[in-house]
C-alpha positions in Angstrom: 0.1 -0.1 0.0 1.3 3.5 -1.2 0.6 7.0 0.4 -0.3 5.1 4.0 -1.6 7.5 6.2 0.4 8.7 9.4 -1.4 7.8 13.0 -0.3 9.2 16.0 -1.1 7.2 19.0 -0.4 9.0 22.6 -0.6 7.6 26.1 -0.5 10.1 29.1 2.0 9.3 31.2 2.4 8.7 35.2 0.1 10.9 37.6 -1.6 10.4 40.7 -4.1 7.8 39.5 -1.8 5.3 37.7 1.7 5.3 38.3 2.2 2.7 35.7 -0.3 4.4 33.2 -1.5 1.7 31.0 -2.3 4.2 28.3 1.3 4.7 27.9 2.1 0.9 28.5 -0.4 0.3 25.1 1.0 3.0 23.4 4.5 0.9 24.0 3.4 -2.2 23.0 1.9 -0.7 19.8 5.0 0.8 18.7 6.8 -2.4 18.8 4.1 -3.9 16.0 4.1 -3.7 12.0 1.1 -1.8 10.6 0.4 -2.5 6.7 -2.5 0.3 7.1 -1.2 3.2 8.0 2.3 4.3 9.3 2.1 4.4 13.1 4.2 6.6 15.5 3.2 6.3 19.1 4.4 9.0 21.9 4.4 9.4 25.8 2.7 12.3 27.0 3.2 14.2 30.2 0.2 14.7 32.4 1.2 18.4 32.5 -1.9 20.8 32.1 0.0 23.5 31.3 2.6 22.1 28.8 -0.2 20.2 26.9 -0.1 23.0 24.2 3.4 23.0 23.6 3.6 19.3 23.6 0.4 19.4 20.9 2.4 21.7 18.6 6.0 19.7 18.6 4.5 16.3 18.1 2.1 17.9 15.1 5.7 19.4 13.3 7.5 16.7 14.0 5.0 13.6 12.9 2.8 15.5 10.7 0.0 12.9 11.4 -3.3 12.7 9.5 -4.7 11.3 12.6 -4.1 11.6 16.2 -5.7 8.6 18.8 -5.0 9.7 22.4 -5.5 7.3 24.8 -6.2 7.9 29.1 -7.1 6.0 32.0 -10.9 5.8 33.3 -12.3 3.9 35.9 -14.9 2.4 33.6 -14.9 -1.6 32.5 -15.0 -0.7 28.9 -13.7 1.2 26.0 -14.7 4.6 25.3 -14.0 6.8 22.4 -15.0 10.3 23.1 -17.1 12.2 20.9 -16.3 15.8 22.7 -14.4 18.2 24.3 -15.3 21.0 26.4 -13.6 24.1 27.3 -13.2 23.9 31.1 -10.5 22.4 33.0 -11.8 21.7 36.9 -9.9 19.2 38.4 -8.9 18.4 42.2 -6.8 15.5 41.8 -3.2 17.3 40.6 -1.7 16.4 37.0 1.9 15.6 37.3 3.0 18.9 38.3 0.6 19.4 41.5 -1.5 21.7 39.5 -4.9 21.6 40.3 -7.8 24.0 38.6 -11.3 25.2 39.4 -13.3 26.3 36.3 -10.7 27.4 34.1 -11.0 27.4 30.1 -8.8 25.7 28.6 -8.8 28.3 26.0 -9.9 32.1 26.6 -13.2 33.2 25.0 -12.2 29.6 22.9 -15.4 27.9 21.3 -17.6 25.9 23.9 -16.5 22.9 22.7 -14.9 20.7 19.9 -16.7 17.2 18.5 -14.1 14.9 18.0 -13.4 13.9 14.7 -12.4 10.5 15.0 -14.6 7.8 13.6 -15.9 7.0 17.1 -19.0 5.3 16.2 -17.5 2.6 13.9 -14.7 2.2 16.5 -17.3 0.8 18.7 -18.7 -0.9 16.3 -15.6 -2.5 15.5 -14.7 -3.5 18.9 -18.2 -5.1 19.5 -17.7 -7.0 17.0 -14.6 -8.8 18.2 -16.3 -9.4 21.9 -14.4 -5.9 23.5 -16.4 -3.9 25.5 -17.0 -0.6 24.1 -19.7 2.5 24.4 -19.6 6.2 22.8 -19.1 8.4 25.6 -20.2 12.0 25.4 -18.2 13.1 28.4 -14.3 12.8 29.2 -14.5 14.8 31.8 -12.8 17.7 33.1 -9.1 16.7 33.3 -6.3 16.4 30.8 -8.1 13.5 28.7 -10.8 16.2 27.8 -8.4 19.1 27.9 -6.5 17.2 24.9 -9.6 17.0 22.5 -10.5 20.2 22.9 -6.4 21.2 22.5 -6.3 19.2 19.3 -10.0 20.1 18.0 -8.6 24.2 18.4 -4.9 23.5 17.0 -6.0 21.8 14.0 -8.9 24.4 13.6 -6.6 27.4 14.3 -3.6 25.9 12.3 -5.7 24.9 9.1 -4.7 21.0 9.6 -7.3 18.5 8.4 -6.4 16.1 11.2 -8.6 13.6 12.2 -8.4 13.5 16.2 -9.9 12.3 19.3 -9.4 10.4 22.7 -10.2 6.7 23.5 -10.1 6.1 27.5 -9.4 2.7 28.9 -9.7 0.6 31.9 -7.2 0.2 34.5 -4.6 -2.6 34.2 -5.1 -5.5 37.0 -2.1 -5.0 38.3 -2.6 -1.5 39.3 -6.2 -2.2 40.8 -4.0 -5.2 42.5 -2.1 -2.5 43.8 -4.6 -0.4 45.6 -6.5 -3.4 46.8 -8.6 -2.1 49.7 -8.0 1.5 48.6 -9.8 0.9 45.1 -11.9 -1.9 45.9 -14.4 -2.2 43.1 -12.7 -0.6 40.6 -13.0 -2.6 37.0 -10.1 -3.3 35.0 -9.1 -4.9 31.5 -5.6 -6.8 30.6 -3.5 -4.9 28.5 -3.5 -7.2 25.8 -7.1 -6.8 25.8 -6.5 -3.0 25.8 -3.8 -3.3 23.4 -6.2 -5.4 20.7 -8.7 -2.5 21.2 -6.3 0.2 20.4 -5.2 -1.5 17.5 -8.1 -2.3 16.6 -9.5 2.0 16.6 -6.1 2.4 14.6 -7.1 0.3 11.8 -10.5 1.8 11.9 -9.4 5.3 11.4 -6.8 4.2 9.1 -9.7 2.6 6.8 -11.2 6.2 6.8 -8.3 8.1 6.2 -7.3 5.7 3.3 -11.1 6.2 2.2 
């Protein structure tokens, strides 16, 4: 296949909720694979709210991707492609620098929200067809997962980049839940091999749309 699209998969790194973040672990696993459908590039993103825009700009300039799938961890038991990012940062759990923000816009006087431009519904359909639990999500929270959706949408618009971008939440790893035994009782988890398979499928769905 010639002129394969370039897809960037980023996984958030260590922070208060996940010292060994499965998002970064999945991205690292995918980096070891060969993809016929696309040129896959992966990177670990710092959970740093004030550096996120600069990090996004750097990765866009460095790799010039056609598509960008951000990965982060949630308490959910299912894979959740996110549909929208809103213009708010509001979190008591600090980022990796210790920052806590309350009702702070991501972009001053920016649009209220940006829709993700990934084929989210198609991703969910394909995941379920492969017996992986998945659902569409219309709220990515108000931490850095939401922020990445918004920043990608806003940056693509302001720079005039035809970027297909968005975010996929994956469950915690069993290892992380086991380490928190007695503190995180009842939290869901998903084996990293399954989470990696899920994101691989999301990459393939996005590559098919880009190729079309």
